[in-house]
C-alpha positions as CSV (number, residue, x, y, z in Angstrom):
1,M,0.0,0.0,0.0
2,A,1.1,3.6,-0.7
3,S,0.9,4.5,3.0
4,D,3.4,1.8,4.0
5,A,5.9,3.0,1.4
6,C,6.3,6.2,3.3
7,F,6.2,4.9,6.9
8,N,10.0,4.9,7.4
9,A,10.4,8.2,5.7
10,C,7.6,9.8,7.8
11,Y,9.1,8.3,10.9
12,C,12.5,9.8,10.2
13,C,10.9,13.2,9.5
14,S,8.9,13.2,12.7
15,R,12.0,12.3,14.8
16,N,14.7,14.2,12.8
17,P,13.4,17.7,12.0
18,S,16.8,18.8,10.5
19,K,16.4,16.1,7.8
20,Q,12.9,16.9,6.7
21,H,14.0,18.4,3.4
22,S,17.1,16.2,2.7
23,T,15.1,13.8,0.4
24,P,12.0,14.4,-1.8
25,H,9.6,12.5,0.5
26,R,5.9,13.2,0.5
27,P,4.6,15.5,3.2
28,A,4.4,13.9,6.6
29,V,0.8,15.0,7.0
30,A,-0.2,13.1,3.8
31,C,1.6,10.0,5.1
32,C,-0.3,10.2,8.4
33,H,-3.6,10.5,6.7
34,E,-2.8,7.5,4.5
35,F,-1.7,5.6,7.6
36,A,-5.1,6.3,9.3
37,A,-6.8,5.0,6.1
38,A,-4.8,1.9,6.2
39,T,-5.7,1.3,9.9
40,A,-9.4,1.7,9.1
41,S,-9.1,-1.0,6.4
42,S,-7.5,-3.5,8.9
43,L,-11.0,-4.7,9.9
44,V,-13.2,-6.9,7.8
45,P,-14.7,-5.1,5.9
46,A,-13.4,-1.5,6.5
47,N,-15.1,0.4,9.4
48,T,-17.0,-2.7,10.5
49,Q,-18.9,-2.4,13.8
50,F,-19.3,-5.4,16.1
51,T,-22.3,-5.7,18.4
52,N,-21.8,-9.3,19.6
53,H,-18.6,-10.8,20.9
54,E,-19.4,-14.1,19.1
55,S,-19.4,-12.3,15.8
56,L,-15.6,-11.4,16.0
57,P,-13.7,-13.1,13.2
58,P,-11.0,-15.7,14.2
59,C,-7.6,-14.4,15.2
60,A,-5.9,-16.0,12.1
61,E,-8.4,-14.2,9.8
62,M,-7.8,-10.9,11.5
63,F,-4.1,-11.3,11.4
64,S,-4.2,-11.9,7.7
65,R,-6.2,-8.6,7.3
66,F,-3.8,-6.9,9.6
67,R,-0.7,-7.9,7.5
68,H,-2.5,-6.7,4.4
69,A,-3.1,-3.3,5.9
70,Y,0.5,-3.1,7.2
71,P,2.6,-5.0,4.6
72,H,5.8,-3.9,6.2
73,Y,4.9,-5.6,9.5
74,Y,6.9,-8.6,8.3
75,K,10.1,-6.6,8.8
76,T,9.5,-6.9,12.5
77,N,9.5,-10.7,12.5
78,L,12.7,-10.8,14.4
79,A,10.8,-9.7,17.5
80,D,8.5,-12.8,17.2
81,E,11.6,-15.0,16.8
82,I,13.1,-13.6,20.0
83,R,9.9,-14.0,21.9
84,S,9.5,-17.6,20.8
85,R,13.1,-18.5,21.6
86,E,13.9,-16.4,24.7
87,Y,10.4,-15.8,26.3
88,Y,8.6,-19.1,25.7
89,N,7.0,-18.6,29.1
90,L,4.5,-16.2,27.5
91,A,3.1,-19.0,25.3
92,G,3.4,-21.6,28.0
93,S,1.5,-19.5,30.6
94,N,-1.0,-18.2,28.0
95,R,-0.6,-14.8,29.7
96,V,-0.9,-11.5,27.9
97,C,1.3,-8.9,29.6
98,L,0.3,-5.3,29.0
99,D,1.2,-3.8,32.3
100,Y,5.0,-3.4,32.1
101,I,6.7,0.0,32.2
102,G,10.5,0.2,31.9
103,H,13.1,-1.9,30.3
104,G,13.7,-5.6,30.9
105,L,17.2,-6.7,31.8
106,F,17.1,-10.5,31.2
107,S,15.3,-13.1,29.3
108,Y,13.2,-16.0,30.6
109,S,15.5,-18.4,28.8
110,Q,18.4,-16.9,30.6
111,Q,16.7,-17.3,33.9
112,Q,15.8,-20.9,33.2
113,G,19.3,-21.7,32.0
114,N,20.8,-20.4,35.2
115,H,18.2,-22.4,37.2
116,H,19.0,-25.6,35.5
117,L,22.8,-24.9,35.9
118,T,22.3,-24.6,39.6
119,Q,20.3,-27.9,39.7
120,D,23.0,-29.7,37.7
121,I,25.7,-28.5,40.0
122,A,23.7,-29.5,43.1
123,S,23.1,-33.0,41.8
124,T,26.8,-33.7,41.6
125,S,27.7,-32.1,44.9
126,A,26.0,-32.0,48.3
127,S,26.7,-28.3,48.2
128,P,27.4,-26.2,45.1
129,P,30.5,-24.1,45.2
130,L,30.3,-20.3,45.7
131,S,31.0,-19.7,42.1
132,A,27.9,-21.6,41.0
133,A,25.5,-20.6,43.8
134,A,26.3,-16.9,44.1
135,G,27.1,-16.4,40.4
136,L,23.5,-16.9,39.3
137,F,21.9,-14.2,41.5
138,F,22.2,-10.6,42.6
139,D,20.9,-8.9,45.7
140,I,19.7,-5.4,46.1
141,L,20.9,-3.9,49.4
142,Y,20.0,-0.5,51.0
143,K,22.8,2.0,51.5
144,P,22.5,4.4,54.5
145,V,23.9,7.4,52.6
146,S,22.5,10.7,51.2
147,L,22.3,11.4,47.5
148,N,24.9,14.2,47.8
149,S,27.4,11.9,49.6
150,Q,26.9,9.1,47.0
151,L,27.5,11.5,44.1
152,L,30.6,13.1,45.7
153,Y,32.3,10.2,47.3
154,G,30.7,7.1,45.7
155,G,31.5,4.0,47.7
156,T,32.4,0.4,47.5
157,E,31.1,-0.9,44.1
158,S,31.0,-4.6,43.4
159,G,32.2,-5.8,40.0
160,L,28.7,-7.0,39.3
161,E,27.3,-3.5,39.9
162,A,30.0,-1.9,37.8
163,C,29.1,-4.1,34.9
164,I,25.4,-3.5,35.1
165,R,26.1,0.3,35.5
166,K,28.2,0.3,32.3
167,R,25.7,-1.8,30.4
168,I,22.8,0.4,31.3
169,I,24.5,3.7,30.6
170,K,25.5,2.4,27.2
171,Y,21.9,1.2,26.5
172,M,20.6,4.7,27.5
173,N,23.0,6.3,24.9
174,L,24.7,8.4,27.6
175,S,28.4,8.9,28.5
176,E,30.1,8.0,31.8
177,D,32.1,11.2,31.3
178,D,29.0,13.3,31.5
179,Y,26.7,11.4,34.0
180,S,27.0,9.8,37.4
181,V,24.7,6.8,38.1
182,V,22.8,6.1,41.3
183,F,20.8,2.9,41.8
184,T,17.6,3.4,43.8
185,A,15.0,0.9,45.1
186,N,12.2,2.3,42.9
187,Q,11.0,5.3,41.0
188,S,9.5,7.0,44.0
189,S,12.9,6.8,45.8
190,A,14.7,8.4,42.9
191,F,12.2,11.3,42.7
192,R,12.2,11.9,46.4
193,L,16.0,11.7,46.8
194,L,16.4,14.3,44.1
195,A,13.8,16.6,45.6
196,D,15.6,16.4,49.0
197,A,18.9,17.4,47.4
198,Y,17.8,19.9,44.8
199,P,18.5,23.6,45.9
200,F,14.9,24.7,46.2
201,Q,14.4,28.2,47.5
202,A,11.3,30.4,48.0
203,T,11.6,31.8,44.5
204,N,12.0,28.3,42.9
205,S,9.3,26.1,41.4
206,L,8.8,22.5,40.6
207,L,6.9,22.2,37.3
208,T,5.7,18.8,36.1
209,V,4.1,17.6,32.9
210,Y,1.9,14.6,33.7
211,D,-1.7,13.9,32.5
212,Y,-2.1,11.2,35.2
213,Q,-1.5,10.7,38.9
214,N,2.1,9.5,39.5
215,E,3.0,8.4,43.0
216,A,6.7,9.1,42.4
217,V,5.9,12.7,41.2
218,E,3.5,13.1,44.2
219,A,6.3,12.2,46.5
220,M,8.7,14.7,44.9
221,A,6.0,17.4,45.0
222,E,5.4,16.8,48.7
223,S,9.1,17.0,49.5
224,S,9.7,20.0,47.3
225,K,6.7,21.9,48.9
226,A,8.1,21.2,52.4
227,R,11.3,22.8,51.3
228,G,9.6,26.0,50.1
229,A,9.1,25.4,46.4
230,R,6.1,26.3,44.4
231,V,4.5,23.2,42.8
232,L,3.1,23.8,39.4
233,S,1.5,21.4,36.9
234,A,0.9,21.5,33.2
235,E,-2.7,21.4,32.0
236,F,-4.0,19.1,29.3
237,S,-6.8,20.0,26.9
238,W,-9.9,17.9,26.6
239,P,-10.6,15.7,24.7
240,N,-7.2,15.0,23.0
241,L,-5.2,15.4,26.3
242,R,-2.5,17.5,24.5
243,V,-0.5,19.9,26.5
244,N,-2.1,23.3,26.8
245,S,0.8,25.1,25.1
246,R,-0.3,28.6,26.0
247,K,-0.5,27.9,29.7
248,L,2.7,25.8,29.9
249,R,4.7,28.4,27.9
250,K,3.5,31.1,30.3
251,M,4.9,29.0,33.3
252,V,8.1,28.1,31.6
253,V,9.2,31.4,30.1
254,S,10.8,33.7,32.6
255,K,11.4,37.5,32.5
256,G,14.8,37.4,34.2
257,T,18.0,35.3,34.2
258,R,17.5,33.8,37.7
259,K,17.2,30.0,38.1
260,R,13.6,29.0,37.8
261,G,13.7,25.6,39.5
262,L,13.2,22.0,38.3
263,F,11.2,21.1,35.1
264,V,10.1,17.5,35.2
265,F,9.3,16.2,31.7
266,P,8.2,12.6,30.6
267,L,8.3,13.3,26.8
268,Q,5.2,11.0,26.5
269,S,2.4,9.8,28.8
270,R,2.8,6.2,29.8
271,V,-1.0,6.2,30.4
272,S,-2.6,7.9,27.4
273,G,0.2,7.5,24.9
274,T,0.2,11.2,24.1
275,R,3.6,12.5,23.0
276,Y,5.1,15.9,23.7
277,S,7.8,17.8,21.8
278,Y,11.3,17.5,23.3
279,Q,11.5,21.3,22.4
280,W,9.8,21.9,25.7
281,M,13.1,20.8,27.3
282,N,15.1,23.3,25.2
283,L,12.6,26.1,26.1
284,A,12.9,25.3,29.8
285,H,16.7,25.1,29.7
286,D,16.9,28.5,27.8
287,N,14.7,30.0,30.5
288,G,16.9,29.0,33.5
289,W,15.3,25.7,34.5
290,H,17.1,22.5,35.4
291,V,15.5,19.7,33.4
292,L,14.7,16.2,34.7
293,L,13.7,13.8,31.9
294,D,11.5,10.9,33.1
295,A,12.5,8.2,30.6
296,S,10.6,5.4,32.3
297,A,7.7,5.6,29.8
298,L,10.0,5.8,26.7
299,G,10.1,2.9,24.4
300,A,13.2,0.7,23.9
301,K,15.9,2.6,22.1
302,D,14.0,5.9,22.2
303,M,17.0,7.6,23.7
304,E,18.7,7.3,20.3
305,T,16.3,9.8,18.6
306,L,17.9,12.9,17.3
307,G,16.4,15.3,19.7
308,L,17.4,13.4,22.8
309,S,20.9,12.6,21.5
310,L,21.5,16.4,21.1
311,F,19.8,17.5,24.3
312,Q,21.4,16.4,27.5
313,P,19.1,16.9,30.5
314,H,20.5,17.7,33.9
315,F,18.8,14.7,35.4
316,L,17.3,11.5,34.0
317,I,15.3,8.7,35.6
318,C,14.6,5.3,34.2
319,S,13.2,2.0,35.6
320,F,14.5,-1.5,34.8
321,F,12.7,-4.7,35.6
322,K,14.1,-8.2,35.5
323,V,12.2,-10.6,33.3
324,F,9.3,-9.7,31.0
325,G,6.2,-11.8,31.8
326,E,7.9,-13.5,34.8
327,N,9.6,-11.1,37.3
328,P,8.7,-7.4,37.2
329,S,10.7,-6.5,40.2
330,G,13.8,-4.5,39.7
331,F,15.2,-1.1,40.4
332,C,15.4,2.5,39.2
333,V,18.4,4.5,38.0
334,L,19.0,8.2,38.6
335,F,21.4,9.8,36.2
336,V,22.9,13.1,37.3
337,K,25.0,15.3,35.0
338,K,28.4,15.7,36.7
339,S,28.5,19.5,36.0
340,I,25.4,19.9,38.2
341,I,26.5,17.9,41.2
342,P,28.2,20.9,43.0
343,E,24.9,22.8,43.0
344,L,23.1,20.0,44.9
345,E,22.7,20.5,48.6
346,K,23.6,18.2,51.5
347,S,20.5,16.2,52.3
348,P,19.7,14.0,55.2
349,T,20.5,10.3,55.0
350,S,17.6,8.7,53.2
351,I,16.5,5.1,52.6
352,G,16.3,4.6,48.8
353,I,19.8,4.3,47.4
354,V,20.8,0.7,46.9
355,S,23.8,-1.4,45.8
356,L,23.7,-4.4,43.5
357,V,25.9,-7.2,45.0
358,P,26.4,-10.9,44.6
359,P,24.3,-12.7,47.2
360,S,25.1,-15.3,49.7
361,P,25.3,-18.9,48.4
362,D,22.1,-20.7,47.8
363,K,20.7,-21.2,51.3
364,E,18.6,-24.2,50.2
365,S,21.6,-26.2,49.1
366,D,23.4,-26.4,52.4
367,P,21.7,-26.4,55.9
368,A,25.0,-25.4,57.5
369,E,25.4,-22.5,55.2
370,T,21.9,-21.4,56.0
371,S,22.6,-21.4,59.7
372,S,25.8,-19.4,59.3
373,S,24.2,-16.9,56.9
374,S,21.2,-16.2,59.1
375,S,23.4,-15.4,62.1
376,S,25.7,-13.0,60.3
377,S,25.0,-9.3,60.4
378,S,24.6,-8.1,56.8
379,P,22.5,-5.3,55.1
380,I,18.9,-6.0,54.6
381,S,18.2,-7.5,51.2
382,V,15.1,-6.3,49.5
383,Q,15.5,-8.6,46.4
384,E,16.4,-12.3,46.9
385,N,16.8,-15.3,44.6
386,S,17.3,-13.2,41.4
387,K,18.9,-15.6,39.0
388,F,20.3,-13.6,36.2
389,L,24.1,-13.0,36.2
390,S,27.1,-15.2,35.8
391,T,30.3,-14.3,37.7
392,K,33.7,-15.8,38.0
393,Q,34.3,-16.4,41.7
394,S,36.4,-19.0,43.4
395,G,35.0,-21.1,46.3
396,E,36.6,-24.5,45.9
397,D,36.7,-25.0,49.7
398,E,32.9,-25.6,50.1
399,E,33.6,-29.4,50.1
400,E,36.0,-29.0,53.0
401,K,33.2,-27.9,55.3
402,K,31.3,-31.2,55.1
403,Q,33.7,-33.2,57.2
404,L,34.6,-30.6,59.8
405,S,33.7,-30.5,63.4
406,L,31.5,-27.6,64.6
407,W,34.6,-25.7,66.0
408,E,36.5,-26.2,62.7
409,F,33.4,-25.2,60.8
410,L,33.0,-21.9,62.6
411,K,36.7,-21.1,62.2
412,L,36.5,-21.8,58.4
413,E,33.3,-19.8,58.2
414,K,35.3,-16.6,59.0
415,V,37.6,-17.4,56.1
416,L,34.7,-17.9,53.8
417,E,33.1,-14.7,54.9
418,S,36.2,-12.7,54.0
419,R,36.2,-14.5,50.6
420,R,32.6,-13.4,50.0
421,L,33.5,-9.8,50.7
422,K,36.4,-10.2,48.2
423,N,34.1,-11.7,45.7
424,A,31.7,-8.8,46.0
425,N,34.5,-6.4,45.1
426,L,35.8,-8.2,42.0
427,S,36.9,-5.9,39.3
428,S,34.6,-5.5,36.3
429,E,37.1,-7.4,34.1
430,E,36.4,-10.5,36.2
431,I,32.6,-10.3,35.8
432,I,30.7,-11.9,33.0
433,T,27.3,-10.1,32.8
434,E,24.8,-10.9,30.1
435,C,21.7,-8.7,30.0
436,R,19.9,-10.4,27.1
437,G,16.8,-8.2,27.5
438,L,18.9,-5.1,26.6
439,D,20.7,-7.1,24.0
440,H,17.5,-7.9,22.3
441,A,16.4,-4.3,22.1
442,D,19.8,-3.4,20.7
443,K,19.5,-6.1,18.1
444,L,16.0,-5.0,17.0
445,G,16.8,-1.4,16.8
446,L,14.8,1.8,17.1
447,V,13.0,1.8,13.7
448,V,11.8,-1.9,14.0
449,I,10.6,-1.5,17.6
450,S,8.8,1.8,16.9
451,N,7.1,0.7,13.7
452,R,6.0,-2.6,15.3
453,A,4.4,-0.8,18.2
454,R,2.8,1.7,15.8
455,Y,1.1,-0.9,13.8
456,L,-0.2,-2.8,16.8
457,V,-1.4,0.0,19.0
458,N,-3.3,1.7,16.2
459,W,-4.9,-1.5,15.1
460,L,-6.1,-2.1,18.7
461,I,-7.5,1.4,19.0
462,N,-9.5,0.9,15.8
463,A,-10.7,-2.5,16.9
464,L,-11.8,-1.3,20.3
465,L,-13.7,1.6,18.7
466,S,-15.5,-0.9,16.5
467,L,-17.4,-2.4,19.4
468,R,-20.9,-1.0,20.0
469,H,-23.8,-2.2,22.0
470,P,-26.6,-3.9,20.1
471,R,-29.1,-1.2,21.0
472,S,-26.9,1.7,20.0
473,E,-25.9,1.0,16.4
474,N,-27.2,4.3,15.2
475,G,-25.1,6.7,17.1
476,G,-25.9,5.4,20.6
477,V,-23.6,4.0,23.3
478,S,-20.2,2.8,22.3
479,L,-18.7,0.0,24.4
480,V,-15.3,1.7,24.7
481,Q,-14.2,5.3,25.2
482,I,-10.6,6.1,24.5
483,Y,-9.0,9.1,26.2
484,G,-6.4,11.2,24.5
485,T,-4.8,10.4,21.2
486,K,-6.7,7.8,19.1
487,V,-5.5,6.5,15.7
488,R,-2.5,8.5,14.9
489,F,0.8,7.8,13.2
490,D,2.9,9.6,15.9
491,R,1.5,8.4,19.2
492,G,3.0,6.4,22.1
493,P,2.4,2.7,22.6
494,A,-0.1,3.1,25.5
495,I,-3.9,3.5,25.6
496,A,-6.2,4.8,28.3
497,F,-9.8,3.7,28.0
498,N,-12.9,2.7,29.8
499,V,-15.7,0.2,29.1
500,F,-19.4,1.2,29.3
501,D,-22.5,-0.9,29.6
502,W,-25.5,-0.6,27.3
503,K,-27.0,2.0,29.6
504,G,-23.9,4.2,29.3
505,Q,-22.7,3.4,32.9
506,K,-19.0,3.0,33.2
507,I,-17.6,-0.4,34.3
508,P,-15.3,0.4,37.3
509,P,-11.7,0.0,36.0
510,A,-10.7,-2.0,39.0
511,L,-13.4,-4.5,38.2
512,A,-12.5,-4.7,34.6
513,Q,-8.9,-5.2,35.6
514,K,-9.9,-8.1,37.9
515,L,-12.0,-9.8,35.2
516,A,-9.1,-9.3,32.7
517,D,-6.7,-11.0,35.1
518,R,-9.1,-14.0,35.4
519,H,-8.8,-14.3,31.6
520,N,-5.0,-14.2,31.9
521,I,-4.7,-10.7,30.6
522,S,-2.7,-8.2,32.7
523,V,-3.7,-4.5,32.4
524,S,-3.2,-1.5,34.7
525,C,-5.5,1.1,36.3
526,A,-4.6,4.8,36.4
527,F,-6.1,8.2,37.2
528,L,-6.1,11.0,34.6
529,N,-5.9,14.5,36.1
530,H,-4.8,18.1,35.4
531,I,-7.4,18.1,32.6
532,G,-8.8,21.4,31.4
533,F,-12.3,21.4,30.0
534,S,-13.3,24.4,27.9
535,E,-16.9,25.8,27.9
536,L,-17.7,23.7,24.9
537,Y,-17.2,20.5,27.0
538,D,-19.2,21.4,30.1
539,E,-21.4,18.3,29.6
540,E,-18.4,16.0,29.0
541,K,-16.8,17.5,32.1
542,R,-19.8,16.6,34.2
543,K,-19.9,13.1,32.9
544,A,-16.2,12.4,32.9
545,A,-15.0,14.1,36.1
546,E,-14.9,12.0,39.3
547,I,-13.8,12.8,42.8
548,I,-11.7,10.1,44.2
549,L,-9.2,9.8,47.0
550,V,-5.6,10.2,45.9
551,G,-2.4,10.0,47.9
552,D,-2.7,9.1,51.6
553,N,-6.3,8.1,52.4
554,K,-5.7,9.1,56.0
555,R,-5.3,12.7,54.9
556,G,-8.5,12.5,52.9
557,T,-7.0,14.4,50.1
558,S,-9.0,14.4,46.9
559,S,-8.6,15.3,43.2
560,S,-10.9,15.6,40.2
561,G,-10.1,13.4,37.3
562,I,-10.9,10.2,35.4
563,S,-10.1,6.6,36.6
564,V,-9.2,4.5,33.5
565,I,-7.8,1.2,32.3
566,T,-4.4,1.5,30.7
567,V,-2.4,-0.9,28.6
568,S,1.2,-0.6,27.5
569,L,2.9,-2.3,24.5
570,G,6.5,-3.4,24.6
571,L,9.0,-4.7,22.0
572,L,7.7,-8.3,22.5
573,T,4.0,-7.6,22.2
574,N,2.5,-9.4,19.2
575,F,-0.8,-9.4,17.3
576,E,-2.3,-12.2,19.3
577,D,-1.9,-10.1,22.5
578,M,-3.9,-7.4,20.8
579,Y,-6.6,-9.7,19.5
580,R,-7.0,-11.4,22.9
581,L,-7.5,-8.1,24.7
582,W,-10.0,-7.0,22.0
583,S,-11.8,-10.3,22.3
584,F,-12.0,-10.0,26.1
585,V,-13.3,-6.4,26.0
586,S,-16.0,-7.5,23.5
587,R,-17.4,-9.8,26.1
588,F,-18.9,-6.7,27.8
589,L,-21.3,-6.4,24.9
590,D,-23.2,-9.2,26.7
591,A,-25.3,-7.3,29.2
592,D,-25.1,-10.2,31.7
593,F,-21.3,-10.7,31.3
594,V,-20.4,-9.3,34.8
595,E,-23.1,-11.3,36.5
596,K,-22.1,-14.5,34.7
597,E,-18.5,-14.0,35.8
598,R,-19.6,-13.5,39.4
599,W,-21.5,-16.8,39.4
600,R,-18.7,-18.6,37.6
601,Y,-16.2,-17.3,40.2
602,M,-18.5,-18.6,43.0
603,A,-18.9,-22.0,41.4
604,L,-15.1,-22.4,41.1
605,N,-14.0,-20.9,44.4
606,Q,-17.0,-21.1,46.6
607,T,-16.6,-17.5,47.6
608,T,-18.2,-14.3,46.4
609,L,-16.4,-12.1,43.9
610,E,-16.2,-8.6,45.3
611,L,-17.4,-6.0,42.9
């Protein structure tokens, strides 16, 4: 199709403004219109409306139509090969994972390979050597230091941590010469630590650009306000949820040369998928703001886009999880530009900064080792049994422990403990670290990942909008309402939506999430806020706005906004995932679906499903 012929060209133009006139490509606007037309034709026939979940065509038939609408989708087949080979747990568990935000470090195959290696070693020895047991895991340990102290003086860094740090900074397309790296327990910790150290004064502001409630940002706002800062938020226009440029520009542009404060910018919404121009960062920087780029919602390899490669924010935050579809736990990384470190203030010691260290040997493999480990005084581990890294460590003397008396054992244990400390401080050259999750993103590349997500997310939006209640075919009630950007070439791989019954009443997002989980589909719930309704949308405001408790329930704080279901697509998402979500949502076309699920749940579990 003609529209597909210009996809890559249009993509390059939208991401690389300086190259828009280097080749005689067709206008980007024309390409986007043709893309929308291709998306509309992806259903059978074009613009079909479905009023019965049983009328949906089979997945194979819809996939054939999908590939016809997007003929260049086949260029992303490498992602399917990686998913089949390295993440076969997704097929085995029949689970659709649409609730992941961040970047995966390791693959399921890598985890299973390490698990089997441990079992093989254990079967040939009553106790695996330290190199086998400890080499397959890493622990996350809290460090009782302040952000300022960590940045200025650093601290003991294990070889394992050094390798992960270097791998991540390379993946993020940053330079160690320009940025210092701090590992934090989670995103909230990273935001709060920075707020505690940032030099806020009475004339400074914290300005954030989020169309949804973010707990990490709320924590930063609370800390900043306590230190005297003004807390400001961008406003988003209804119904497209785009930034109200006039109001944001008024807050960003200053009349003097003084430092304005901290500008927190996510580049795109991880809830609605709405994208914002990175030129806001340039405008903020030119007007005396320090810029924090929240990269947690960015897609894989998005840091390689031209705008971000040229603009270096003062701070950058990004989240990393362990194994997609299997282990979402992980950590957050705070990048601080080295030139800005002297401006940060001394802050009180806070819990939140962590170290990545090789763990103690597998406690299940040796009762004696378990007894010794439990009696030693060591930092509190918040992540245990994380089997992902291979390290070269020596521990040949584990066999010696078996034949020793209790006194000899305790004496030898002191020697082993000193060796563990030595192992934890191996140089980076002695560590073999394989982060296949990051390797897979590097192998696929920015264009493939972005195009694949573009095809899938726009097809899903079109499919969801095709669902209408049987009694509302002529302009009545639609089953799904999507908030923010709908079918659009340049949108993020996330969707915010709600499901409505035939009377027009919204199905509570938490209930829809619970029912989706029972169908092996993982989605998230979120809360859209900072929405500005013009006078033209007074009726929409009345219908959409809700008053719900946000933050600490004990304080009884409230905010007006919209609770929604949200889904996020990653580099491993495939068409079957999209079809299964569409098929599940279509079940709400049955007016009795919720009641049927309640009775089905009672029959299976002999308990009542809480609604």
